[in-house]
C-alpha positions as CSV (number, residue, x, y, z in Angstrom):
1,M,0.0,0.0,0.0
2,T,1.3,3.5,-0.9
3,N,0.0,6.4,1.2
4,K,-0.2,9.9,-0.1
5,G,3.1,11.7,-0.2
6,T,3.9,14.7,2.0
7,S,6.5,17.5,2.0
8,V,8.2,16.3,5.2
9,V,7.9,13.1,7.1
10,V,8.9,13.2,10.8
11,V,9.7,9.9,12.3
12,G,9.0,10.1,16.0
13,G,6.1,11.4,18.0
14,G,7.9,12.6,21.1
15,V,8.2,16.3,22.0
16,T,11.2,16.8,19.6
17,G,9.3,15.4,16.6
18,L,6.0,17.0,17.5
19,S,7.7,20.4,18.1
20,T,9.4,20.0,14.7
21,A,6.2,19.2,13.0
22,W,4.5,22.2,14.6
23,W,7.3,24.6,13.6
24,L,7.2,23.3,10.0
25,A,3.4,23.6,9.8
26,R,3.6,27.2,11.1
27,S,5.7,27.9,8.0
28,G,3.0,26.3,5.8
29,V,4.7,23.0,5.2
30,D,2.7,19.8,4.7
31,V,3.9,17.4,7.5
32,T,3.2,13.8,8.5
33,V,4.4,12.4,11.8
34,L,4.9,8.6,12.2
35,E,4.9,7.2,15.7
36,K,5.3,3.5,16.5
37,G,3.3,3.8,19.7
38,I,1.3,6.7,21.2
39,V,2.6,10.2,20.9
40,G,4.5,11.4,24.0
41,F,4.0,8.0,25.7
42,E,7.7,7.3,26.3
43,A,10.2,9.7,27.9
44,S,8.6,12.8,26.4
45,G,5.6,12.4,28.7
46,R,7.5,10.8,31.6
47,N,10.3,13.0,32.9
48,G,11.0,15.7,35.4
49,G,9.7,18.6,33.3
50,G,12.8,20.7,33.6
51,C,13.4,23.7,31.3
52,T,16.8,25.0,32.4
53,H,19.6,23.8,30.1
54,Y,22.1,26.6,30.4
55,Q,25.0,24.7,28.9
56,S,23.2,24.0,25.6
57,P,23.6,26.2,22.5
58,L,19.8,26.1,22.4
59,F,19.5,27.7,25.8
60,H,18.7,31.3,24.9
61,E,16.0,30.2,22.5
62,E,14.7,27.8,25.2
63,Q,14.4,30.6,27.6
64,R,12.8,33.0,25.1
65,L,10.1,30.6,24.1
66,W,8.9,28.8,27.2
67,P,7.1,31.7,28.7
68,Q,5.2,32.1,25.4
69,M,4.4,28.4,24.7
70,D,0.8,28.3,26.2
71,E,-0.2,31.2,24.0
72,L,1.7,30.0,20.9
73,L,0.4,26.4,21.1
74,G,-3.1,27.4,22.3
75,Y,-3.1,24.7,24.9
76,P,-1.7,24.5,28.5
77,T,1.8,23.3,29.3
78,E,1.7,24.3,33.0
79,Y,5.0,26.1,32.6
80,R,6.3,27.8,35.8
81,R,9.5,30.0,35.9
82,E,12.4,29.6,38.4
83,R,14.2,26.7,39.9
84,I,16.1,25.9,43.2
85,V,18.9,23.5,43.4
86,F,20.3,22.7,46.8
87,Q,22.7,20.2,48.5
88,V,22.4,17.9,51.5
89,D,26.0,16.5,51.1
90,E,28.8,18.3,52.9
91,R,31.2,17.2,50.2
92,K,29.3,19.5,47.7
93,A,29.2,22.6,49.9
94,N,31.1,24.5,47.2
95,F,29.0,23.3,44.2
96,A,27.9,26.9,43.3
97,D,31.5,28.2,42.9
98,G,31.8,27.3,39.2
99,L,28.3,28.3,38.1
100,S,29.3,31.8,37.3
101,M,31.4,30.4,34.5
102,R,28.6,28.1,33.2
103,I,25.5,30.3,33.4
104,P,25.4,32.8,30.5
105,A,25.5,36.5,31.4
106,G,22.2,38.3,31.7
107,Y,20.4,35.5,33.7
108,E,19.7,36.3,37.3
109,W,20.5,33.8,40.1
110,E,21.7,33.9,43.7
111,V,23.5,31.7,46.2
112,L,21.5,30.5,49.2
113,D,22.7,29.3,52.6
114,G,20.9,26.5,54.5
115,K,18.5,28.8,56.2
116,Q,17.5,30.5,53.0
117,V,17.0,27.1,51.4
118,R,14.6,26.1,54.2
119,E,12.7,29.4,53.9
120,R,12.1,29.0,50.2
121,V,11.7,25.2,50.2
122,P,9.4,24.4,53.1
123,L,9.8,20.7,52.7
124,A,13.6,20.9,53.1
125,G,15.1,19.9,56.4
126,D,18.0,20.9,58.7
127,N,20.3,18.9,56.5
128,A,20.1,21.5,53.7
129,I,23.6,23.0,53.4
130,C,23.5,25.5,50.6
131,G,21.8,26.0,47.2
132,V,21.2,28.4,44.3
133,H,18.0,30.1,43.2
134,L,17.7,30.4,39.5
135,H,15.4,33.2,38.5
136,F,15.1,31.7,35.0
137,G,14.4,28.3,33.6
138,G,11.6,26.5,35.3
139,H,9.5,23.4,34.6
140,A,6.4,22.3,32.8
141,N,4.0,19.3,32.8
142,P,5.4,16.7,30.3
143,Q,2.1,15.0,29.7
144,R,0.3,18.3,29.1
145,T,3.0,19.6,26.9
146,S,3.2,16.5,24.7
147,Q,-0.6,16.8,24.2
148,A,-0.3,20.5,23.5
149,Y,2.3,20.0,20.8
150,A,0.2,17.2,19.2
151,W,-3.1,19.2,19.3
152,A,-1.4,22.4,18.0
153,A,0.2,20.5,15.2
154,R,-3.0,18.8,14.3
155,D,-4.8,22.2,14.3
156,L,-2.3,23.3,11.6
157,G,-3.0,20.3,9.4
158,V,-0.3,17.9,10.5
159,A,-1.2,14.3,10.0
160,I,-0.2,12.2,13.0
161,H,-0.2,8.4,12.5
162,Q,0.1,6.4,15.7
163,H,1.0,2.7,16.0
164,V,2.9,3.0,12.7
165,A,6.4,1.4,12.8
166,V,9.1,2.5,10.3
167,S,11.0,-0.4,8.7
168,G,13.1,1.2,6.1
169,F,13.6,4.0,3.5
170,E,13.5,4.3,-0.2
171,T,16.2,6.5,-1.8
172,A,16.7,7.9,-5.3
173,G,19.2,10.4,-6.7
174,G,20.9,10.7,-3.3
175,R,17.7,11.6,-1.5
176,V,15.1,9.8,0.6
177,V,11.9,9.7,-1.4
178,G,9.8,7.3,0.7
179,V,9.5,5.8,4.2
180,E,8.5,2.1,4.5
181,T,6.2,1.4,7.4
182,S,3.8,-1.2,8.9
183,A,1.0,0.9,7.3
184,G,2.6,1.1,3.9
185,R,4.9,3.6,2.1
186,F,4.8,7.3,2.8
187,G,6.4,9.5,0.1
188,C,8.3,12.6,1.1
189,D,10.5,15.4,-0.1
190,A,12.4,15.6,3.2
191,L,12.8,13.4,6.2
192,V,13.4,14.1,9.9
193,I,14.5,11.3,12.2
194,A,13.7,12.2,15.8
195,A,12.8,8.7,17.1
196,G,14.4,8.8,20.5
197,P,16.2,5.4,21.2
198,Q,15.5,4.2,17.6
199,T,17.2,7.2,16.0
200,G,20.7,5.6,15.9
201,K,19.3,2.4,14.3
202,L,17.2,4.3,11.7
203,S,20.0,6.7,10.8
204,A,22.3,3.7,10.3
205,M,20.0,2.4,7.6
206,L,21.0,5.5,5.7
207,G,24.7,5.1,6.3
208,N,24.9,7.7,9.0
209,P,25.0,5.9,12.4
210,V,24.6,7.9,15.6
211,P,26.3,6.4,18.6
212,M,23.8,6.1,21.4
213,A,22.5,3.7,24.1
214,A,19.0,3.3,25.4
215,A,18.1,3.2,29.1
216,R,15.0,3.0,31.2
217,A,14.6,6.0,33.5
218,E,12.1,5.7,36.3
219,M,10.2,8.3,38.4
220,I,8.1,8.2,41.5
221,V,5.0,10.3,42.3
222,T,3.8,11.0,45.9
223,E,0.4,11.9,47.2
224,P,-0.3,15.6,47.2
225,L,1.4,17.9,49.7
226,P,1.0,21.6,50.5
227,L,2.3,23.7,47.6
228,M,5.8,25.2,47.9
229,P,6.5,28.7,46.6
230,T,8.8,27.3,43.9
231,G,7.7,24.0,42.5
232,G,10.9,23.2,40.6
233,V,13.4,21.9,43.2
234,D,16.5,19.7,42.4
235,G,19.2,18.1,44.4
236,N,20.7,14.9,45.9
237,G,21.1,13.6,42.3
238,L,17.4,14.0,41.7
239,Y,15.4,16.0,39.1
240,G,11.7,16.8,39.3
241,R,9.0,19.1,40.3
242,Q,5.9,19.6,42.5
243,T,2.8,19.4,40.3
244,L,0.0,22.0,40.6
245,R,-2.0,19.5,42.6
246,G,0.9,19.1,45.1
247,N,2.3,15.8,44.1
248,L,6.1,15.4,44.1
249,A,7.3,13.8,40.8
250,Y,11.0,12.9,40.9
251,G,13.5,10.7,39.1
252,G,17.3,10.5,38.8
253,G,19.1,7.3,38.0
254,P,20.8,4.9,38.1
255,H,19.7,4.0,34.6
256,E,18.7,0.5,33.6
257,W,20.6,0.0,30.3
258,Y,19.3,-1.9,27.4
259,D,21.1,-3.8,24.6
260,D,18.4,-2.8,22.1
261,T,14.9,-1.3,21.7
262,P,12.8,-2.6,18.9
263,L,11.6,-0.6,15.9
264,D,8.2,-2.2,15.9
265,G,7.1,-2.8,19.5
266,P,7.3,-1.6,23.1
267,P,10.6,-1.7,24.9
268,P,11.4,-4.2,27.7
269,R,9.5,-3.6,30.9
270,P,11.4,-2.0,33.8
271,S,12.6,-4.0,36.6
272,G,11.5,-1.5,39.2
273,S,14.9,-1.9,40.9
274,V,15.6,1.8,41.4
275,L,12.3,2.9,42.9
276,R,13.3,2.2,46.6
277,G,16.5,4.2,46.1
278,L,14.6,7.1,44.5
279,S,12.2,7.2,47.5
280,R,15.0,7.2,50.0
281,R,16.9,10.0,48.2
282,L,13.8,12.1,47.9
283,A,13.2,11.7,51.7
284,D,16.8,12.8,52.3
285,L,16.3,15.8,50.1
286,L,12.9,16.8,51.4
287,P,12.6,15.4,55.0
288,R,9.4,17.1,55.7
289,A,7.8,15.1,52.9
290,A,9.3,11.8,54.1
291,H,5.8,10.7,55.4
292,A,4.2,11.1,52.0
293,R,3.1,7.9,50.3
294,V,4.4,7.0,46.8
295,I,1.2,6.5,44.9
296,R,2.6,5.5,41.5
297,S,5.7,5.3,39.4
298,W,6.5,6.2,35.8
299,A,9.1,4.8,33.4
300,G,10.3,6.0,30.0
301,V,13.0,5.0,27.6
302,I,15.7,7.6,27.0
303,E,18.5,7.8,24.6
304,N,22.1,8.8,25.6
305,T,25.0,9.8,23.4
306,P,28.5,9.0,24.7
307,D,29.1,12.6,25.9
308,G,25.5,13.3,27.0
309,R,24.9,16.0,24.5
310,P,22.3,16.1,21.7
311,V,22.9,15.5,18.0
312,I,21.1,17.8,15.6
313,E,22.4,17.7,12.1
314,R,21.3,17.9,8.5
315,L,23.1,15.1,6.7
316,S,25.2,15.7,3.6
317,A,24.0,12.4,2.1
318,P,21.1,11.8,1.8
319,D,21.0,15.6,1.7
320,N,17.3,15.9,2.5
321,V,17.5,14.1,5.9
322,T,17.9,15.8,9.3
323,V,18.7,13.7,12.4
324,A,18.0,14.7,16.0
325,T,18.6,12.8,19.2
326,M,18.4,14.9,22.4
327,S,20.3,12.6,24.8
328,S,17.8,12.7,27.6
329,V,17.4,16.5,27.7
330,G,14.8,16.7,24.9
331,F,11.8,17.9,26.9
332,G,13.0,21.2,28.1
333,L,14.8,22.1,24.9
334,S,11.8,21.0,22.7
335,P,10.6,24.5,21.8
336,A,14.1,25.5,20.6
337,S,15.0,22.1,19.1
338,G,11.9,22.1,17.0
339,H,12.7,25.6,15.7
340,A,16.3,24.6,15.0
341,I,15.2,21.5,13.0
342,R,12.7,23.5,11.1
343,D,15.5,25.9,10.0
344,L,17.7,23.0,9.0
345,V,15.0,21.4,6.9
346,L,13.9,24.5,5.1
347,D,17.0,26.7,5.1
348,G,19.9,24.3,5.7
349,V,21.2,26.3,8.7
350,C,19.9,27.3,12.2
351,S,19.0,30.9,12.3
352,F,19.6,31.5,16.1
353,A,22.4,29.2,17.3
354,D,25.7,27.6,16.2
355,L,24.9,23.9,16.0
356,S,28.4,22.7,15.0
357,K,29.1,21.3,18.4
358,L,26.0,19.1,18.1
359,S,27.2,17.3,14.9
360,R,28.2,13.7,14.7
361,A,31.7,14.7,13.7
362,R,32.7,14.9,17.4
363,F,32.5,11.1,17.6
364,K,34.9,10.4,14.7
365,E,37.5,8.9,16.9
366,L,35.1,7.1,19.2
367,S,36.2,3.7,20.4
368,G,34.1,0.7,19.2
369,D,33.9,-0.4,22.9
370,W,32.6,3.0,24.2
371,R,29.7,1.5,25.9
372,R,31.9,-0.9,27.8
373,D,34.3,1.9,28.6
374,L,31.5,3.9,30.2
375,N,30.0,0.7,31.8
376,W,26.7,1.5,30.0
377,L,25.8,-2.2,29.8
378,P,22.6,-4.1,30.8
379,P,22.8,-6.3,33.9
380,Q,23.9,-9.8,33.1
381,P,21.4,-12.6,33.8
382,A,22.2,-14.6,36.9
383,T,24.0,-17.9,36.2
384,P,23.7,-21.0,38.4
385,T,26.5,-21.4,40.9
386,E,29.0,-24.1,40.0
387,G,28.0,-27.3,41.6
388,A,24.6,-26.1,42.6
389,A,21.7,-28.5,42.3
390,L,19.8,-28.2,39.1
């Protein structure tokens, strides 16, 4: 079966792919999104909601756009400005010393002592040592935002096909002209691969592999608690937020690494092995919330490049393909990444940031055993002890 062609096919219905489709549609481009499952159902809708990536070349655009997103999309994201990061480990008492070199000029922030942390974070305890209050950045609701992107894109005429798995590509004249899927062939003039953990595998089909490893990231959600003045609070190796209802939603490793994630089905189920550790660390960070019950947990599959930074690049061959993998920071950067990918697809260059540091060229000398070098390996199955009874 051959489906009607479209100007641009976007493979991947997470926030990066949906934002890209929305930005392209705003420019009058005919766009089709192909998603193997449900849009926003993996890591895009299951993360800490942070919007504060000050070490990214997309940071300025991220900060410019987030306060406008509810109005631009026409649907709520529950974005809230500001973030507090604090420490409960004496060994990290000087963690703020280097921030002045990492946070770009023009963004307001302040250093807090333990008393100031407790005043601004009522659920913190006497173990709070120091912190910083970022008067920029913030957080949003991942599920609401994923829905908002999808609905806003649909309103602009984007065709979103769920439960459609991509199996290959048709090329002609050095360009991709079609995408082969479980629902037939979709013709295209240009292609965007923003498929999360499947991005590396799909780009390799076109001779342009992206080194990446997939992992399951888990989060816990507590019963509602009294609202804090600032809902975005990080620390103790955790990221997350307090929802508008008062729930604490937090995650933060360790990751459960996978050998592979399929192109045509759900990823392996999580083991749940990190949930107890998350609960303990959250109680250490916010002792006055230690009594709160954990009422549910979330899990999503995230992709990770060897250096933890995204790849956003328009390929030279095929020259009508743009590849994007956000390396586990895709949610917060999604307003800016969608804009950047729109520029690459239509103009060949990003209009607001230098993306050269996000190209695949930085991995040219990468070891073939890089996953082993980083110990990013799935746990080995238990083997019977020698001599044990069978």
